C-alpha positions in Angstrom: 132.6 138.9 -1.6 134.4 141.0 -3.5 134.7 138.6 -6.3 130.9 138.7 -6.4 130.4 142.2 -6.4 132.8 142.1 -9.4 130.9 139.5 -11.6 128.1 141.4 -10.5 129.1 144.6 -12.1 130.7 142.5 -15.4 127.0 141.1 -16.0 125.5 144.7 -15.6 127.7 146.3 -18.0 127.2 143.5 -20.4 123.7 143.7 -19.8 123.6 147.6 -20.9 125.8 147.0 -23.8 123.6 144.4 -25.6 120.8 146.7 -24.6 122.8 149.8 -26.5 123.2 147.3 -29.4 119.8 146.4 -29.7 118.6 149.8 -29.2 121.2 151.0 -32.5 120.2 147.6 -34.4 116.7 149.3 -34.2 117.7 152.5 -34.8 119.4 150.9 -38.5 116.6 149.0 -39.2 114.2 152.0 -38.8 116.5 154.2 -41.3 116.6 151.1 -43.7 112.5 151.2 -43.6 112.2 154.8 -44.0 115.0 154.4 -46.8 112.7 152.0 -48.5 109.3 153.3 -47.6 110.7 157.3 -49.4 112.0 154.9 -52.9 108.8 153.8 -52.9 106.8 157.0 -52.7 109.3 158.5 -55.1 108.2 155.9 -57.8 104.4 155.6 -57.4 104.7 159.5 -57.8 107.1 159.9 -60.9 107.6 163.7 -62.1 106.7 163.3 -65.8 109.6 164.6 -68.6 107.4 164.8 -71.5 104.8 167.0 -70.0 103.8 169.4 -72.8 100.1 169.8 -74.3 101.6 169.5 -77.6 102.9 166.3 -79.0 105.6 166.3 -81.7 103.3 166.4 -85.1 101.4 169.3 -83.2 104.6 171.0 -82.5 106.1 170.5 -85.9 102.7 171.8 -88.1 102.8 174.9 -85.0 106.1 175.9 -86.1 105.7 175.1 -90.3 102.8 177.7 -89.9 104.8 180.4 -87.7 107.1 183.0 -88.6 109.2 182.1 -91.5 112.4 183.1 -89.8 111.7 180.8 -86.7 111.7 178.3 -89.6 114.7 179.2 -91.2 116.6 179.4 -88.2 115.5 175.9 -87.0 115.9 174.1 -90.0 117.5 176.4 -93.1 114.9 176.5 -95.3 111.4 177.9 -96.0 108.7 175.8 -95.1 107.6 175.7 -99.0 110.6 174.1 -99.1 110.2 171.7 -96.5 106.7 170.6 -97.2 108.1 169.9 -101.0 110.8 167.9 -99.8 108.3 166.1 -97.3 105.9 165.2 -100.4 108.9 163.8 -102.3 110.1 161.3 -99.1 106.4 160.8 -98.5 105.3 160.2 -101.9 107.4 158.0 -103.5 107.4 155.7 -99.6 110.6 156.2 -98.6 109.3 157.7 -95.0 105.8 156.1 -93.8 103.8 157.6 -91.4 103.4 155.5 -88.1 100.8 155.6 -85.6 103.1 158.0 -83.2 105.1 159.8 -85.8 104.2 161.3 -89.4 106.2 162.2 -92.0 107.0 165.7 -91.3 107.9 165.7 -88.0 110.4 162.2 -88.9 112.1 164.7 -91.1 111.6 167.7 -89.2 113.8 166.1 -86.1 116.6 164.9 -88.8 116.9 168.6 -90.2 116.5 170.2 -86.5 119.8 167.9 -85.5 121.2 168.8 -88.7 120.7 172.4 -88.7 121.3 173.4 -85.3 124.0 170.6 -84.4 121.4 169.8 -81.2 121.7 167.0 -79.4 119.3 163.8 -79.4 118.3 164.6 -75.8 117.6 168.2 -76.7 115.3 166.9 -79.4 113.4 164.4 -77.7 112.3 166.9 -75.0 111.1 169.1 -77.6 109.0 166.9 -79.4 108.3 164.8 -77.0 109.7 161.6 -77.5 112.6 158.9 -76.1 116.2 159.9 -77.1 115.8 156.3 -79.0 113.0 157.1 -80.6 114.8 160.4 -81.8 118.1 158.4 -83.1 116.2 155.9 -84.6 114.4 157.6 -86.8 117.4 160.2 -87.6 119.5 157.5 -88.5 116.4 156.5 -91.2 115.8 159.7 -92.5 119.5 160.2 -92.8 119.8 156.8 -94.7 116.7 157.9 -96.9 118.3 161.3 -97.8 121.5 159.5 -99.0 119.5 157.4 -101.0 119.3 160.9 -103.2 122.8 161.0 -103.6 122.6 160.2 -107.3 119.7 162.3 -108.2 120.7 165.4 -106.6 124.7 165.5 -106.8 124.9 165.3 -110.3 127.7 166.1 -113.1 127.9 169.0 -114.4 126.5 169.6 -118.5 129.5 169.2 -120.7 128.0 170.5 -123.6 127.6 174.4 -122.7 129.2 177.2 -121.0 128.7 178.0 -117.4 126.0 181.0 -117.3 128.6 182.8 -114.6 131.4 182.4 -117.3 128.9 184.0 -120.1 128.2 186.6 -117.8 131.9 187.9 -117.2 133.3 188.6 -121.2 136.8 189.6 -121.1 137.5 188.3 -117.2 136.8 185.0 -117.6 135.7 184.4 -121.3 137.2 183.0 -123.5 140.1 181.3 -121.9 137.4 179.7 -119.4 135.0 178.6 -121.4 135.7 174.9 -121.3 135.7 175.2 -117.2 132.8 172.9 -115.9 133.5 174.0 -111.8 135.7 173.7 -108.6 137.1 171.0 -106.7 138.8 170.9 -103.3 139.3 169.1 -100.2 137.1 170.2 -96.7 137.4 168.7 -92.9 134.4 167.9 -90.9 135.1 167.1 -87.2 134.6 163.3 -86.0 134.3 161.5 -83.1 136.3 158.2 -84.1 136.2 155.5 -81.5 139.5 155.5 -79.0 141.2 152.7 -80.5 142.1 153.8 -84.0 141.6 157.5 -83.4 145.1 158.8 -84.9 144.3 158.3 -88.0 141.7 160.4 -87.8 143.6 163.4 -86.7 144.2 166.1 -89.4 147.3 167.8 -89.4 145.5 171.0 -87.3 145.7 168.6 -84.8 142.1 167.5 -84.1 140.2 164.3 -85.2 138.3 165.3 -88.9 137.2 163.0 -92.0 138.3 164.4 -95.2 135.7 165.4 -97.9 136.4 165.8 -101.6 133.9 167.9 -103.4 133.5 169.5 -106.8 130.6 172.2 -107.7 129.6 174.3 -110.2 129.4 178.1 -110.3 125.3 178.5 -108.8 126.8 176.8 -105.6 125.2 173.1 -106.6 127.5 170.3 -105.6 128.4 168.0 -108.3 130.4 165.2 -106.8 131.1 164.2 -103.0 132.9 162.1 -101.3 132.9 161.6 -97.4 134.3 159.1 -95.1 138.1 159.3 -95.5 140.5 159.9 -92.8 141.4 163.3 -91.8 145.1 162.4 -92.1 144.6 162.0 -96.2 145.9 164.1 -98.6 144.0 165.8 -100.9 145.5 164.3 -103.8 145.3 160.7 -102.8 141.7 161.3 -101.9 141.2 162.4 -105.9 143.4 159.5 -107.4 141.2 157.1 -105.0 137.7 158.9 -106.2 138.5 158.4 -110.2 139.8 154.8 -109.3 137.4 153.4 -107.5 134.5 155.9 -106.6 133.3 156.9 -109.7 134.7 160.6 -110.0 133.1 162.0 -113.6 136.3 162.7 -115.4 135.6 165.5 -117.7 135.5 164.7 -121.5 138.8 166.5 -123.5 138.7 170.0 -123.9 136.7 170.3 -120.1 138.3 170.9 -117.0 138.1 171.5 -113.1 139.5 174.6 -111.2 141.8 173.1 -108.2 144.8 174.8 -106.1 148.5 173.8 -105.6 146.9 170.5 -103.8 146.5 169.0 -107.0 148.2 168.3 -110.2 147.7 170.1 -113.4 147.2 167.5 -114.9 144.2 166.3 -117.8 140.8 167.3 -116.5 142.6 169.9 -113.8 144.0 173.3 -114.1 145.7 174.5 -111.2 147.8 177.9 -110.7 151.3 178.7 -111.0 153.0 178.1 -107.6 155.7 180.4 -106.4 153.4 183.4 -107.5 150.5 185.3 -105.0 147.4 183.1 -105.1 144.4 183.9 -102.8 142.2 186.8 -103.0 142.9 188.2 -100.1 146.5 188.5 -100.8 145.7 190.6 -103.5 143.7 193.0 -102.1 146.7 193.5 -99.5 148.8 194.0 -102.3 149.1 197.2 -104.1 150.0 198.5 -107.4 148.2 196.2 -109.7 149.5 192.8 -110.8 153.3 192.4 -111.3 153.2 189.7 -114.4 151.6 186.8 -116.5 151.6 184.3 -113.5 149.7 186.8 -110.8 146.8 187.8 -113.7 146.2 184.4 -114.4 146.6 183.3 -110.6 144.2 186.4 -109.4 141.5 185.3 -112.5 141.5 181.5 -111.1 141.3 182.3 -107.9 138.6 184.7 -108.2 136.8 181.5 -110.4 137.6 178.6 -108.1 136.6 180.2 -105.2 132.8 179.3 -105.7 134.2 175.8 -104.0 135.0 177.9 -101.0 132.0 179.7 -100.7 129.4 176.5 -101.4 131.5 175.2 -98.4 131.2 178.2 -96.4 127.5 177.9 -97.4 126.9 174.3 -96.7 128.6 174.6 -92.9 126.5 177.6 -91.9 123.1 175.7 -93.1 124.0 172.7 -91.3 126.3 173.6 -87.8 126.8 169.5 -87.4 129.3 169.8 -89.8 131.7 171.9 -87.5 130.3 170.1 -84.5 129.6 166.4 -84.8 127.7 164.2 -82.6 128.9 161.3 -81.0 127.4 158.4 -83.3 128.8 155.4 -84.9 131.6 156.3 -87.5 129.5 154.7 -90.3 126.8 157.1 -89.7 128.8 160.3 -89.3 130.2 159.4 -92.7 126.9 159.8 -93.9 126.2 163.2 -92.7 128.3 165.1 -94.7 126.4 163.3 -97.9 123.3 163.9 -96.5 123.4 167.6 -96.0 124.9 168.3 -99.4 121.9 166.6 -101.4 119.4 168.9 -98.8 121.7 171.7 -100.0 120.9 170.9 -104.2 117.5 170.8 -102.8 116.9 173.8 -101.5 119.6 175.0 -104.3 116.8 173.3 -107.1 113.3 174.3 -105.7 113.7 177.6 -103.2 113.5 181.4 -104.8 115.6 183.4 -102.2 118.3 181.9 -99.8 119.4 183.7 -96.8 122.8 181.8 -97.5 123.6 182.1 -100.3 122.7 186.1 -100.3 125.1 186.5 -97.2 128.3 184.6 -99.2 127.6 186.1 -102.5 126.9 189.4 -101.4 129.7 189.8 -99.2 132.2 187.5 -101.2 132.5 185.5 -97.8 135.1 182.8 -98.5 134.9 180.0 -95.9 138.1 180.1 -95.0 137.1 183.3 -93.2 134.2 181.8 -92.0 135.5 178.6 -90.4 138.9 178.2 -88.5 138.6 174.7 -89.6 139.3 175.1 -93.0 141.6 178.0 -93.2 144.1 176.1 -95.6 145.4 179.4 -97.5 148.7 177.9 -98.0 151.1 177.7 -100.9 153.2 174.4 -101.3 156.2 175.5 -102.6 157.5 172.1 -103.1 157.4 171.5 -106.5 158.0 174.5 -109.2 155.8 173.1 -112.4 156.0 176.7 -113.6 158.7 175.8 -116.1 158.6 173.8 -119.6 156.4 170.8 -120.4 158.3 167.9 -119.2 156.6 164.2 -117.9 153.4 162.6 -118.7 151.4 164.1 -121.9 148.2 165.0 -119.7 150.9 167.1 -117.6 152.3 168.9 -120.5 148.7 169.5 -122.5 147.7 171.4 -119.1 151.1 173.3 -118.8 150.5 174.8 -122.5 146.9 175.5 -122.2 147.6 177.3 -118.5 150.9 178.9 -120.7 148.6 180.1 -123.0 145.8 181.4 -121.0 148.3 183.3 -119.1 150.1 184.9 -122.2 146.2 186.1 -123.2 145.5 187.4 -120.4 148.5 189.2 -119.6 148.1 190.9 -123.1 144.7 192.1 -122.2 145.2 193.2 -119.4 148.1 195.5 -119.9 145.6 196.9 -122.6 142.7 197.6 -120.3 144.6 199.6 -117.0 141.3 199.8 -115.5 140.9 196.2 -115.0 142.1 195.7 -111.3 141.9 194.0 -108.4 138.4 194.0 -106.7 
């Protein structure tokens, strides 16, 4: 009897366990069905991402017909300048309208990304396009703008004296009559591939590409070479630019102003080393200039400062040059050149430019406005202030610098009102 009761109790326990298991299975099945139904409901009623009543083209026209300050803040140029550039690209067939995007919108997307350093996602929402469409048109316009490099970034006129030098008789003239502009290097942040990122680290410890540029005294670029690793030295870039990348060598009697990173050789006039050079250093000094080298270096620095101001305007106008988006590296190399082309176009056709007014009126140097390019360090490793030795090209420029320093010092002593400003 006890055995029968034990077997009966086990059967009942097994039955209750089986019933509980079936209930759990039913509950799980119901939960799965509920989840599937909820997902189906969500898919049937998606929330639209592009919900503006304005299309991208309508949005562009609204901005272009609005306040000039808004336009300037978005694309760093006036609406009239934008329409001239758009007509140029469209008239030549470099950009063509499509069913969903006209030329104005294509160009505006490119300029908005470069001027504001905006992400593709942000601009895509603004103009009601997918990120893929925005990215594709950005790269297409980038390629078109770079194709205009030879037209808008041109060597200076070697036959005339620069107007800035003519206007400053006694300070720059007659000593710098042969000067055609200034050269320097600057760093633009980049986002390299992980497997070869170390070579792009510059001496300040972040990834960048080194840019070599020359400019005239009206703050237009006359040459630009981009795409070198941040660890590359400026002097090496110049040597390779001359050898392989078509750097315009000035004719005899003409020269660029260069800083101490470059050799004082034919076509390039560098300052005296182991002497005060940069303008802020002179402004901290009292009692005027102490010797012929300081007089030469001060005049050289004040004239060469145009390249630093040009870099400053260029980076202030195009914020992408201070914080690069994560594009393929070949596209990142093209962006500084494209921005230089647009900068020169603005300088050529636009009357009045708040960026130029700020940097010229306040004499703001890029080293004071952008920590990325704060390179006010004199290289004292080599002393080239002594008698001319070595190659003839170094000797001729050393002799020219000595003659200029003697003449400037003599004039400085004759005119005590000529002081550091």
